[in-house]
Gaussian input, Z-matrix of N, CA and C with variables (Angstrom, degrees):
# hf/3-21g

backbone

0 1
 N
 C     1     B1
 C     2     B2     1     A1
 N     3     B3     2     A2     1     D1
 C     4     B4     3     A3     2     D2
 C     5     B5     4     A4     3     D3
 N     6     B6     5     A5     4     D4
 C     7     B7     6     A6     5     D5
 C     8     B8     7     A7     6     D6
 N     9     B9     8     A8     7     D7
 C    10    B10     9     A9     8     D8
 C    11    B11    10    A10     9     D9
 N    12    B12    11    A11    10    D10
 C    13    B13    12    A12    11    D11
 C    14    B14    13    A13    12    D12
 N    15    B15    14    A14    13    D13
 C    16    B16    15    A15    14    D14
 C    17    B17    16    A16    15    D15
 N    18    B18    17    A17    16    D16
 C    19    B19    18    A18    17    D17
 C    20    B20    19    A19    18    D18
 N    21    B21    20    A20    19    D19
 C    22    B22    21    A21    20    D20
 C    23    B23    22    A22    21    D21
 N    24    B24    23    A23    22    D22
 C    25    B25    24    A24    23    D23
 C    26    B26    25    A25    24    D24
 N    27    B27    26    A26    25    D25
 C    28    B28    27    A27    26    D26
 C    29    B29    28    A28    27    D27
 N    30    B30    29    A29    28    D28
 C    31    B31    30    A30    29    D29
 C    32    B32    31    A31    30    D30
 N    33    B33    32    A32    31    D31
 C    34    B34    33    A33    32    D32
 C    35    B35    34    A34    33    D33
 N    36    B36    35    A35    34    D34
 C    37    B37    36    A36    35    D35
 C    38    B38    37    A37    36    D36
 N    39    B39    38    A38    37    D37
 C    40    B40    39    A39    38    D38
 C    41    B41    40    A40    39    D39
 N    42    B42    41    A41    40    D40
 C    43    B43    42    A42    41    D41
 C    44    B44    43    A43    42    D42
 N    45    B45    44    A44    43    D43
 C    46    B46    45    A45    44    D44
 C    47    B47    46    A46    45    D45
 N    48    B48    47    A47    46    D46
 C    49    B49    48    A48    47    D47
 C    50    B50    49    A49    48    D48
 N    51    B51    50    A50    49    D49
 C    52    B52    51    A51    50    D50
 C    53    B53    52    A52    51    D51
 N    54    B54    53    A53    52    D52
 C    55    B55    54    A54    53    D53
 C    56    B56    55    A55    54    D54
 N    57    B57    56    A56    55    D55
 C    58    B58    57    A57    56    D56
 C    59    B59    58    A58    57    D57
 N    60    B60    59    A59    58    D58
 C    61    B61    60    A60    59    D59
 C    62    B62    61    A61    60    D60
 N    63    B63    62    A62    61    D61
 C    64    B64    63    A63    62    D62
 C    65    B65    64    A64    63    D63
 N    66    B66    65    A65    64    D64
 C    67    B67    66    A66    65    D65
 C    68    B68    67    A67    66    D66
 N    69    B69    68    A68    67    D67
 C    70    B70    69    A69    68    D68
 C    71    B71    70    A70    69    D69
 N    72    B72    71    A71    70    D70
 C    73    B73    72    A72    71    D71
 C    74    B74    73    A73    72    D72
 N    75    B75    74    A74    73    D73
 C    76    B76    75    A75    74    D74
 C    77    B77    76    A76    75    D75
 N    78    B78    77    A77    76    D76
 C    79    B79    78    A78    77    D77
 C    80    B80    79    A79    78    D78
 N    81    B81    80    A80    79    D79
 C    82    B82    81    A81    80    D80
 C    83    B83    82    A82    81    D81
 N    84    B84    83    A83    82    D82
 C    85    B85    84    A84    83    D83
 C    86    B86    85    A85    84    D84
 N    87    B87    86    A86    85    D85
 C    88    B88    87    A87    86    D86
 C    89    B89    88    A88    87    D87
 N    90    B90    89    A89    88    D88
 C    91    B91    90    A90    89    D89
 C    92    B92    91    A91    90    D90
 N    93    B93    92    A92    91    D91
 C    94    B94    93    A93    92    D92
 C    95    B95    94    A94    93    D93
 N    96    B96    95    A95    94    D94
 C    97    B97    96    A96    95    D95
 C    98    B98    97    A97    96    D96
 N    99    B99    98    A98    97    D97
 C   100   B100    99    A99    98    D98
 C   101   B101   100   A100    99    D99
 N   102   B102   101   A101   100   D100
 C   103   B103   102   A102   101   D101
 C   104   B104   103   A103   102   D102
 N   105   B105   104   A104   103   D103
 C   106   B106   105   A105   104   D104
 C   107   B107   106   A106   105   D105
 N   108   B108   107   A107   106   D106
 C   109   B109   108   A108   107   D107
 C   110   B110   109   A109   108   D108
 N   111   B111   110   A110   109   D109
 C   112   B112   111   A111   110   D110
 C   113   B113   112   A112   111   D111
 N   114   B114   113   A113   112   D112
 C   115   B115   114   A114   113   D113
 C   116   B116   115   A115   114   D114
 N   117   B117   116   A116   115   D115
 C   118   B118   117   A117   116   D116
 C   119   B119   118   A118   117   D117
 N   120   B120   119   A119   118   D118
 C   121   B121   120   A120   119   D119
 C   122   B122   121   A121   120   D120
 N   123   B123   122   A122   121   D121
 C   124   B124   123   A123   122   D122
 C   125   B125   124   A124   123   D123
 N   126   B126   125   A125   124   D124
 C   127   B127   126   A126   125   D125
 C   128   B128   127   A127   126   D126
 N   129   B129   128   A128   127   D127
 C   130   B130   129   A129   128   D128
 C   131   B131   130   A130   129   D129
 N   132   B132   131   A131   130   D130
 C   133   B133   132   A132   131   D131
 C   134   B134   133   A133   132   D132
 N   135   B135   134   A134   133   D133
 C   136   B136   135   A135   134   D134
 C   137   B137   136   A136   135   D135
 N   138   B138   137   A137   136   D136
 C   139   B139   138   A138   137   D137
 C   140   B140   139   A139   138   D138
 N   141   B141   140   A140   139   D139
 C   142   B142   141   A141   140   D140
 C   143   B143   142   A142   141   D141
 N   144   B144   143   A143   142   D142
 C   145   B145   144   A144   143   D143
 C   146   B146   145   A145   144   D144
 N   147   B147   146   A146   145   D145
 C   148   B148   147   A147   146   D146
 C   149   B149   148   A148   147   D147
 N   150   B150   149   A149   148   D148
 C   151   B151   150   A150   149   D149
 C   152   B152   151   A151   150   D150
 N   153   B153   152   A152   151   D151
 C   154   B154   153   A153   152   D152
 C   155   B155   154   A154   153   D153
 N   156   B156   155   A155   154   D154
 C   157   B157   156   A156   155   D155
 C   158   B158   157   A157   156   D156
 N   159   B159   158   A158   157   D157
 C   160   B160   159   A159   158   D158
 C   161   B161   160   A160   159   D159
 N   162   B162   161   A161   160   D160
 C   163   B163   162   A162   161   D161
 C   164   B164   163   A163   162   D162
 N   165   B165   164   A164   163   D163
 C   166   B166   165   A165   164   D164
 C   167   B167   166   A166   165   D165
 N   168   B168   167   A167   166   D166
 C   169   B169   168   A168   167   D167
 C   170   B170   169   A169   168   D168
 N   171   B171   170   A170   169   D169
 C   172   B172   171   A171   170   D170
 C   173   B173   172   A172   171   D171
 N   174   B174   173   A173   172   D172
 C   175   B175   174   A174   173   D173
 C   176   B176   175   A175   174   D174
 N   177   B177   176   A176   175   D175
 C   178   B178   177   A177   176   D176
 C   179   B179   178   A178   177   D177
 N   180   B180   179   A179   178   D178
 C   181   B181   180   A180   179   D179
 C   182   B182   181   A181   180   D180
 N   183   B183   182   A182   181   D181
 C   184   B184   183   A183   182   D182
 C   185   B185   184   A184   183   D183
 N   186   B186   185   A185   184   D184
 C   187   B187   186   A186   185   D185
 C   188   B188   187   A187   186   D186
 N   189   B189   188   A188   187   D187
 C   190   B190   189   A189   188   D188
 C   191   B191   190   A190   189   D189
 N   192   B192   191   A191   190   D190
 C   193   B193   192   A192   191   D191
 C   194   B194   193   A193   192   D192
 N   195   B195   194   A194   193   D193
 C   196   B196   195   A195   194   D194
 C   197   B197   196   A196   195   D195
 N   198   B198   197   A197   196   D196
 C   199   B199   198   A198   197   D197
 C   200   B200   199   A199   198   D198
 N   201   B201   200   A200   199   D199
 C   202   B202   201   A201   200   D200
 C   203   B203   202   A202   201   D201
 N   204   B204   203   A203   202   D202
 C   205   B205   204   A204   203   D203
 C   206   B206   205   A205   204   D204
 N   207   B207   206   A206   205   D205
 C   208   B208   207   A207   206   D206
 C   209   B209   208   A208   207   D207
 N   210   B210   209   A209   208   D208
 C   211   B211   210   A210   209   D209
 C   212   B212   211   A211   210   D210
 N   213   B213   212   A212   211   D211
 C   214   B214   213   A213   212   D212
 C   215   B215   214   A214   213   D213
 N   216   B216   215   A215   214   D214
 C   217   B217   216   A216   215   D215
 C   218   B218   217   A217   216   D216
 N   219   B219   218   A218   217   D217
 C   220   B220   219   A219   218   D218
 C   221   B221   220   A220   219   D219
 N   222   B222   221   A221   220   D220
 C   223   B223   222   A222   221   D221
 C   224   B224   223   A223   222   D222
 N   225   B225   224   A224   223   D223
 C   226   B226   225   A225   224   D224
 C   227   B227   226   A226   225   D225
 N   228   B228   227   A227   226   D226
 C   229   B229   228   A228   227   D227
 C   230   B230   229   A229   228   D228
 N   231   B231   230   A230   229   D229
 C   232   B232   231   A231   230   D230
 C   233   B233   232   A232   231   D231
 N   234   B234   233   A233   232   D232
 C   235   B235   234   A234   233   D233
 C   236   B236   235   A235   234   D234
 N   237   B237   236   A236   235   D235
 C   238   B238   237   A237   236   D236
 C   239   B239   238   A238   237   D237
 N   240   B240   239   A239   238   D238
 C   241   B241   240   A240   239   D239
 C   242   B242   241   A241   240   D240
 N   243   B243   242   A242   241   D241
 C   244   B244   243   A243   242   D242
 C   245   B245   244   A244   243   D243
 N   246   B246   245   A245   244   D244
 C   247   B247   246   A246   245   D245
 C   248   B248   247   A247   246   D246
 N   249   B249   248   A248   247   D247
 C   250   B250   249   A249   248   D248
 C   251   B251   250   A250   249   D249
 N   252   B252   251   A251   250   D250
 C   253   B253   252   A252   251   D251
 C   254   B254   253   A253   252   D252
 N   255   B255   254   A254   253   D253
 C   256   B256   255   A255   254   D254
 C   257   B257   256   A256   255   D255
 N   258   B258   257   A257   256   D256
 C   259   B259   258   A258   257   D257
 C   260   B260   259   A259   258   D258
 N   261   B261   260   A260   259   D259
 C   262   B262   261   A261   260   D260
 C   263   B263   262   A262   261   D261
 N   264   B264   263   A263   262   D262
 C   265   B265   264   A264   263   D263
 C   266   B266   265   A265   264   D264
 N   267   B267   266   A266   265   D265
 C   268   B268   267   A267   266   D266
 C   269   B269   268   A268   267   D267
 N   270   B270   269   A269   268   D268
 C   271   B271   270   A270   269   D269
 C   272   B272   271   A271   270   D270
 N   273   B273   272   A272   271   D271
 C   274   B274   273   A273   272   D272
 C   275   B275   274   A274   273   D273
 N   276   B276   275   A275   274   D274
 C   277   B277   276   A276   275   D275
 C   278   B278   277   A277   276   D276
 N   279   B279   278   A278   277   D277
 C   280   B280   279   A279   278   D278
 C   281   B281   280   A280   279   D279
 N   282   B282   281   A281   280   D280
 C   283   B283   282   A282   281   D281
 C   284   B284   283   A283   282   D282
 N   285   B285   284   A284   283   D283
 C   286   B286   285   A285   284   D284
 C   287   B287   286   A286   285   D285
 N   288   B288   287   A287   286   D286
 C   289   B289   288   A288   287   D287
 C   290   B290   289   A289   288   D288
 N   291   B291   290   A290   289   D289
 C   292   B292   291   A291   290   D290
 C   293   B293   292   A292   291   D291
 N   294   B294   293   A293   292   D292
 C   295   B295   294   A294   293   D293
 C   296   B296   295   A295   294   D294
 N   297   B297   296   A296   295   D295
 C   298   B298   297   A297   296   D296
 C   299   B299   298   A298   297   D297
 N   300   B300   299   A299   298   D298
 C   301   B301   300   A300   299   D299
 C   302   B302   301   A301   300   D300
 N   303   B303   302   A302   301   D301
 C   304   B304   303   A303   302   D302
 C   305   B305   304   A304   303   D303

   B1=1.4530
   B2=1.5260
   B3=1.3232
   B4=1.4483
   B5=1.5213
   B6=1.3325
   B7=1.4625
   B8=1.5306
   B9=1.3276
   B10=1.4647
   B11=1.5336
   B12=1.3266
   B13=1.4659
   B14=1.5189
   B15=1.3211
   B16=1.4598
   B17=1.5256
   B18=1.3207
   B19=1.4633
   B20=1.5254
   B21=1.3225
   B22=1.4666
   B23=1.5266
   B24=1.3278
   B25=1.4565
   B26=1.5268
   B27=1.3243
   B28=1.4708
   B29=1.5283
   B30=1.3351
   B31=1.4590
   B32=1.5274
   B33=1.3292
   B34=1.4684
   B35=1.5254
   B36=1.3252
   B37=1.4657
   B38=1.5256
   B39=1.3197
   B40=1.4693
   B41=1.5194
   B42=1.3273
   B43=1.4696
   B44=1.5261
   B45=1.3136
   B46=1.4681
   B47=1.5233
   B48=1.3180
   B49=1.4682
   B50=1.5229
   B51=1.3117
   B52=1.4693
   B53=1.5277
   B54=1.3220
   B55=1.4639
   B56=1.5322
   B57=1.3322
   B58=1.4644
   B59=1.5223
   B60=1.3234
   B61=1.4611
   B62=1.5260
   B63=1.3301
   B64=1.4655
   B65=1.5203
   B66=1.3245
   B67=1.4663
   B68=1.5274
   B69=1.3211
   B70=1.4542
   B71=1.5209
   B72=1.3239
   B73=1.4593
   B74=1.5269
   B75=1.3135
   B76=1.4608
   B77=1.5234
   B78=1.3092
   B79=1.4617
   B80=1.5307
   B81=1.3147
   B82=1.4636
   B83=1.5255
   B84=1.2925
   B85=1.4592
   B86=1.5312
   B87=1.3111
   B88=1.4735
   B89=1.5329
   B90=1.3284
   B91=1.4595
   B92=1.5201
   B93=1.3155
   B94=1.4658
   B95=1.5193
   B96=1.3222
   B97=1.4638
   B98=1.5227
   B99=1.3306
   B100=1.4603
   B101=1.5239
   B102=1.3116
   B103=1.4692
   B104=1.5246
   B105=1.3130
   B106=1.4645
   B107=1.5269
   B108=1.3330
   B109=1.4582
   B110=1.5303
   B111=1.3319
   B112=1.4611
   B113=1.5233
   B114=1.3151
   B115=1.4551
   B116=1.5122
   B117=1.3256
   B118=1.4630
   B119=1.5274
   B120=1.3217
   B121=1.4668
   B122=1.5271
   B123=1.3239
   B124=1.4609
   B125=1.5307
   B126=1.3230
   B127=1.4706
   B128=1.5316
   B129=1.3377
   B130=1.4677
   B131=1.5209
   B132=1.3324
   B133=1.4714
   B134=1.5267
   B135=1.3209
   B136=1.4679
   B137=1.5313
   B138=1.3090
   B139=1.4600
   B140=1.5247
   B141=1.3259
   B142=1.4625
   B143=1.5261
   B144=1.3211
   B145=1.4632
   B146=1.5112
   B147=1.3196
   B148=1.4616
   B149=1.5243
   B150=1.3068
   B151=1.4599
   B152=1.5211
   B153=1.3474
   B154=1.4598
   B155=1.5216
   B156=1.3212
   B157=1.4541
   B158=1.5229
   B159=1.3124
   B160=1.4607
   B161=1.5277
   B162=1.3124
   B163=1.4666
   B164=1.5295
   B165=1.3119
   B166=1.4609
   B167=1.5274
   B168=1.3347
   B169=1.4673
   B170=1.5312
   B171=1.3261
   B172=1.4729
   B173=1.5194
   B174=1.3253
   B175=1.4622
   B176=1.5274
   B177=1.3327
   B178=1.4647
   B179=1.5246
   B180=1.3227
   B181=1.4695
   B182=1.5279
   B183=1.3195
   B184=1.4656
   B185=1.5255
   B186=1.3278
   B187=1.4633
   B188=1.5183
   B189=1.3184
   B190=1.4677
   B191=1.5266
   B192=1.3254
   B193=1.4607
   B194=1.5245
   B195=1.3228
   B196=1.4666
   B197=1.5275
   B198=1.3268
   B199=1.4639
   B200=1.5262
   B201=1.3300
   B202=1.4660
   B203=1.5287
   B204=1.3182
   B205=1.4683
   B206=1.5290
   B207=1.3308
   B208=1.4712
   B209=1.5211
   B210=1.3228
   B211=1.4682
   B212=1.5229
   B213=1.3213
   B214=1.4641
   B215=1.5293
   B216=1.3185
   B217=1.4666
   B218=1.5214
   B219=1.3236
   B220=1.4659
   B221=1.5252
   B222=1.3161
   B223=1.4613
   B224=1.5324
   B225=1.3276
   B226=1.4556
   B227=1.5143
   B228=1.3431
   B229=1.4562
   B230=1.5122
   B231=1.3216
   B232=1.4590
   B233=1.5128
   B234=1.3076
   B235=1.4651
   B236=1.5235
   B237=1.3117
   B238=1.4664
   B239=1.5213
   B240=1.3213
   B241=1.4593
   B242=1.5294
   B243=1.3301
   B244=1.4594
   B245=1.5179
   B246=1.3383
   B247=1.4615
   B248=1.5229
   B249=1.3199
   B250=1.4580
   B251=1.5262
   B252=1.3240
   B253=1.4573
   B254=1.5267
   B255=1.3248
   B256=1.4578
   B257=1.5268
   B258=1.3196
   B259=1.4636
   B260=1.5332
   B261=1.3161
   B262=1.4691
   B263=1.5294
   B264=1.3192
   B265=1.4720
   B266=1.5206
   B267=1.3176
   B268=1.4687
   B269=1.5247
   B270=1.3259
   B271=1.4632
   B272=1.5314
   B273=1.3219
   B274=1.4692
   B275=1.5195
   B276=1.3364
   B277=1.4674
   B278=1.5230
   B279=1.3279
   B280=1.4617
   B281=1.5215
   B282=1.3263
   B283=1.4635
   B284=1.5229
   B285=1.3142
   B286=1.4567
   B287=1.5150
   B288=1.3314
   B289=1.4598
   B290=1.5250
   B291=1.3202
   B292=1.4676
   B293=1.5176
   B294=1.3120
   B295=1.4661
   B296=1.5293
   B297=1.3164
   B298=1.4669
   B299=1.5207
   B300=1.3173
   B301=1.4548
   B302=1.5086
   B303=1.3076
   B304=1.4690
   B305=1.5019
   A1=107.09
   A2=116.26
   A3=121.35
   A4=112.12
   A5=114.04
   A6=119.25
   A7=111.35
   A8=116.67
   A9=121.12
   A10=110.81
   A11=115.98
   A12=120.01
   A13=111.28
   A14=116.02
   A15=120.31
   A16=110.58
   A17=115.97
   A18=120.82
   A19=110.62
   A20=116.68
   A21=120.57
   A22=111.17
   A23=115.93
   A24=119.29
   A25=110.70
   A26=116.76
   A27=121.19
   A28=110.26
   A29=116.70
   A30=121.15
   A31=110.65
   A32=116.84
   A33=121.42
   A34=110.25
   A35=117.11
   A36=120.91
   A37=110.77
   A38=116.88
   A39=120.63
   A40=111.41
   A41=116.70
   A42=120.30
   A43=110.76
   A44=115.93
   A45=120.37
   A46=110.51
   A47=116.98
   A48=120.82
   A49=110.41
   A50=117.17
   A51=121.32
   A52=111.81
   A53=116.90
   A54=120.50
   A55=110.44
   A56=117.01
   A57=120.83
   A58=111.02
   A59=115.63
   A60=120.23
   A61=109.93
   A62=117.09
   A63=121.31
   A64=111.20
   A65=116.48
   A66=121.37
   A67=110.82
   A68=116.86
   A69=120.90
   A70=113.40
   A71=117.93
   A72=120.00
   A73=114.19
   A74=117.14
   A75=120.82
   A76=107.76
   A77=116.42
   A78=121.42
   A79=110.01
   A80=115.94
   A81=120.86
   A82=113.42
   A83=117.75
   A84=119.81
   A85=111.97
   A86=117.74
   A87=122.70
   A88=110.24
   A89=116.44
   A90=121.60
   A91=112.99
   A92=116.33
   A93=119.68
   A94=111.71
   A95=116.36
   A96=119.12
   A97=111.67
   A98=116.74
   A99=119.64
   A100=111.12
   A101=117.71
   A102=120.47
   A103=110.95
   A104=116.77
   A105=121.54
   A106=110.54
   A107=117.38
   A108=120.94
   A109=111.14
   A110=116.22
   A111=118.64
   A112=110.80
   A113=116.88
   A114=120.38
   A115=112.18
   A116=116.51
   A117=120.09
   A118=112.53
   A119=117.08
   A120=119.62
   A121=112.18
   A122=117.67
   A123=119.14
   A124=111.74
   A125=117.67
   A126=120.29
   A127=112.87
   A128=119.33
   A129=117.27
   A130=113.35
   A131=117.26
   A132=119.94
   A133=110.04
   A134=116.50
   A135=120.80
   A136=110.17
   A137=116.64
   A138=120.40
   A139=110.78
   A140=117.41
   A141=119.85
   A142=111.87
   A143=117.26
   A144=119.75
   A145=112.13
   A146=116.43
   A147=120.46
   A148=112.10
   A149=117.21
   A150=120.90
   A151=113.61
   A152=117.07
   A153=120.10
   A154=114.52
   A155=118.60
   A156=120.46
   A157=113.40
   A158=114.13
   A159=122.41
   A160=113.20
   A161=118.01
   A162=120.99
   A163=111.89
   A164=117.37
   A165=120.65
   A166=110.94
   A167=117.25
   A168=120.25
   A169=110.36
   A170=116.86
   A171=119.74
   A172=111.27
   A173=117.33
   A174=120.18
   A175=109.84
   A176=116.52
   A177=120.97
   A178=110.58
   A179=117.77
   A180=120.36
   A181=111.64
   A182=117.32
   A183=119.61
   A184=111.36
   A185=116.89
   A186=120.42
   A187=110.49
   A188=116.52
   A189=120.93
   A190=110.25
   A191=116.51
   A192=120.48
   A193=110.75
   A194=116.82
   A195=120.86
   A196=110.67
   A197=117.07
   A198=120.49
   A199=111.01
   A200=117.40
   A201=120.82
   A202=114.15
   A203=117.89
   A204=119.47
   A205=113.09
   A206=119.66
   A207=117.83
   A208=112.67
   A209=117.20
   A210=120.62
   A211=110.20
   A212=116.38
   A213=121.36
   A214=110.83
   A215=117.22
   A216=120.07
   A217=112.95
   A218=116.98
   A219=120.03
   A220=110.82
   A221=116.41
   A222=121.46
   A223=112.01
   A224=116.06
   A225=121.43
   A226=110.28
   A227=115.78
   A228=120.24
   A229=113.66
   A230=118.18
   A231=120.39
   A232=112.83
   A233=116.99
   A234=124.03
   A235=112.74
   A236=115.76
   A237=119.98
   A238=108.85
   A239=116.48
   A240=120.16
   A241=111.02
   A242=117.60
   A243=121.13
   A244=112.17
   A245=115.91
   A246=120.21
   A247=110.73
   A248=115.63
   A249=120.32
   A250=110.16
   A251=116.73
   A252=121.09
   A253=110.73
   A254=117.93
   A255=121.30
   A256=111.71
   A257=116.79
   A258=120.83
   A259=110.34
   A260=116.61
   A261=119.84
   A262=111.49
   A263=117.07
   A264=120.23
   A265=110.08
   A266=116.99
   A267=120.24
   A268=110.83
   A269=116.72
   A270=119.79
   A271=110.72
   A272=116.13
   A273=119.66
   A274=112.18
   A275=118.65
   A276=119.98
   A277=110.17
   A278=115.29
   A279=120.02
   A280=112.07
   A281=116.87
   A282=119.86
   A283=111.85
   A284=116.54
   A285=120.64
   A286=111.09
   A287=117.05
   A288=121.19
   A289=110.52
   A290=116.69
   A291=120.44
   A292=111.54
   A293=115.75
   A294=119.97
   A295=111.56
   A296=116.81
   A297=119.87
   A298=112.10
   A299=117.59
   A300=120.36
   A301=113.24
   A302=116.14
   A303=120.62
   A304=109.32
   D1=124.94
   D2=179.91
   D3=-75.34
   D4=171.32
   D5=-178.51
   D6=-61.82
   D7=-39.74
   D8=179.54
   D9=-64.52
   D10=-42.08
   D11=178.41
   D12=-66.51
   D13=-39.05
   D14=178.70
   D15=-62.55
   D16=-41.29
   D17=178.59
   D18=-62.57
   D19=-42.36
   D20=179.73
   D21=-68.18
   D22=-35.78
   D23=177.27
   D24=-66.10
   D25=-41.22
   D26=176.68
   D27=-63.08
   D28=-37.19
   D29=176.56
   D30=-60.65
   D31=-46.35
   D32=179.70
   D33=-62.96
   D34=-45.87
   D35=179.67
   D36=-62.45
   D37=-39.77
   D38=179.22
   D39=-65.01
   D40=-40.17
   D41=176.35
   D42=-59.39
   D43=-46.08
   D44=-178.99
   D45=-61.27
   D46=-45.37
   D47=-179.41
   D48=-64.07
   D49=-46.14
   D50=-178.05
   D51=-63.31
   D52=-45.74
   D53=-179.71
   D54=-67.70
   D55=-40.49
   D56=178.86
   D57=-62.54
   D58=-45.59
   D59=178.01
   D60=-58.26
   D61=-44.58
   D62=179.25
   D63=-62.43
   D64=-41.89
   D65=-178.77
   D66=-63.57
   D67=-46.56
   D68=-175.76
   D69=-73.63
   D70=-29.74
   D71=-173.92
   D72=-104.09
   D73=11.45
   D74=173.21
   D75=-94.34
   D76=137.69
   D77=-179.70
   D78=-58.35
   D79=142.62
   D80=-178.12
   D81=-63.01
   D82=-22.60
   D83=179.97
   D84=-71.79
   D85=-13.48
   D86=179.42
   D87=-89.07
   D88=68.28
   D89=-176.14
   D90=-58.98
   D91=-41.36
   D92=-178.09
   D93=-63.75
   D94=-38.60
   D95=178.12
   D96=-66.07
   D97=-39.72
   D98=177.80
   D99=-63.57
   D100=-40.21
   D101=176.26
   D102=-64.69
   D103=-39.44
   D104=177.35
   D105=-62.06
   D106=-44.97
   D107=179.89
   D108=-64.19
   D109=-38.99
   D110=177.66
   D111=-62.33
   D112=-38.74
   D113=176.28
   D114=-65.98
   D115=-35.59
   D116=179.13
   D117=-64.72
   D118=-25.56
   D119=178.46
   D120=-63.07
   D121=-17.88
   D122=176.51
   D123=-69.74
   D124=-25.84
   D125=-178.91
   D126=-58.18
   D127=-53.81
   D128=178.92
   D129=-65.21
   D130=-31.13
   D131=178.64
   D132=-66.57
   D133=-48.37
   D134=-178.73
   D135=-65.11
   D136=-46.27
   D137=-178.94
   D138=-60.39
   D139=-46.81
   D140=-178.88
   D141=-68.52
   D142=-32.88
   D143=176.71
   D144=-63.45
   D145=-43.70
   D146=179.07
   D147=-73.40
   D148=-39.70
   D149=-172.88
   D150=-84.96
   D151=-41.88
   D152=-171.09
   D153=-110.06
   D154=-15.60
   D155=179.25
   D156=94.41
   D157=-172.12
   D158=-170.57
   D159=-61.45
   D160=-49.33
   D161=-174.08
   D162=-58.90
   D163=-52.34
   D164=-178.39
   D165=-68.93
   D166=-37.08
   D167=178.42
   D168=-60.90
   D169=-40.93
   D170=177.82
   D171=-68.43
   D172=-38.57
   D173=176.88
   D174=-61.48
   D175=-43.55
   D176=179.47
   D177=-63.70
   D178=-47.82
   D179=-178.10
   D180=-66.02
   D181=-38.61
   D182=177.71
   D183=-69.44
   D184=-34.90
   D185=175.37
   D186=-62.37
   D187=-45.09
   D188=178.04
   D189=-61.59
   D190=-41.45
   D191=178.94
   D192=-61.66
   D193=-45.32
   D194=179.96
   D195=-64.38
   D196=-37.54
   D197=178.77
   D198=-66.97
   D199=-37.12
   D200=-176.60
   D201=-84.51
   D202=-19.57
   D203=-178.79
   D204=-58.15
   D205=-47.57
   D206=178.39
   D207=-60.57
   D208=-40.63
   D209=178.61
   D210=-60.06
   D211=-43.14
   D212=-179.16
   D213=-65.70
   D214=-45.24
   D215=-178.14
   D216=-71.80
   D217=-35.77
   D218=178.67
   D219=-63.19
   D220=-37.62
   D221=-175.68
   D222=-106.58
   D223=25.64
   D224=-178.59
   D225=-63.60
   D226=130.35
   D227=-177.68
   D228=-112.42
   D229=26.38
   D230=177.69
   D231=73.75
   D232=52.71
   D233=179.74
   D234=60.64
   D235=41.45
   D236=175.22
   D237=-74.20
   D238=173.48
   D239=179.52
   D240=-62.96
   D241=-33.66
   D242=176.86
   D243=-65.70
   D244=-39.24
   D245=177.68
   D246=-65.30
   D247=-43.71
   D248=178.17
   D249=-61.00
   D250=-42.06
   D251=179.09
   D252=-61.78
   D253=-43.71
   D254=179.85
   D255=-61.91
   D256=-44.95
   D257=-179.67
   D258=-65.47
   D259=-42.28
   D260=179.79
   D261=-66.46
   D262=-37.09
   D263=177.26
   D264=-61.17
   D265=-43.86
   D266=179.65
   D267=-63.15
   D268=-39.79
   D269=176.66
   D270=-64.96
   D271=-39.10
   D272=179.47
   D273=-67.70
   D274=-35.19
   D275=176.72
   D276=-58.64
   D277=-45.25
   D278=-178.18
   D279=-71.75
   D280=-38.27
   D281=175.85
   D282=-64.82
   D283=-40.83
   D284=177.77
   D285=-63.33
   D286=-39.98
   D287=178.26
   D288=-61.90
   D289=-41.57
   D290=178.38
   D291=-63.63
   D292=-47.61
   D293=-177.37
   D294=-65.12
   D295=-47.59
   D296=-177.39
   D297=-74.48
   D298=-31.62
   D299=179.74
   D300=-68.04
   D301=-30.65
   D302=179.06
   D303=-77.84

């Protein structure tokens, strides 16, 4: 991995950490912010899909999924619309990684 690729990989990892931190430390009453953060998770997936290809894009999307699973289960509301949205977002991250990685 060249220096330029390493820098881009660090950029992707930093995005994931920053968005995850924002997601976990925002009050649950801020629904709009949580939806915004979930949308922001597409940025590292899309960037890695275009820049690094399928393998890294899937690693990034699966990492995001693993990071969001505890948040989803901790705040599970019995199959509420928010729960459905969280599960579908995780599926979309992985689907997007597949499509863009190919």
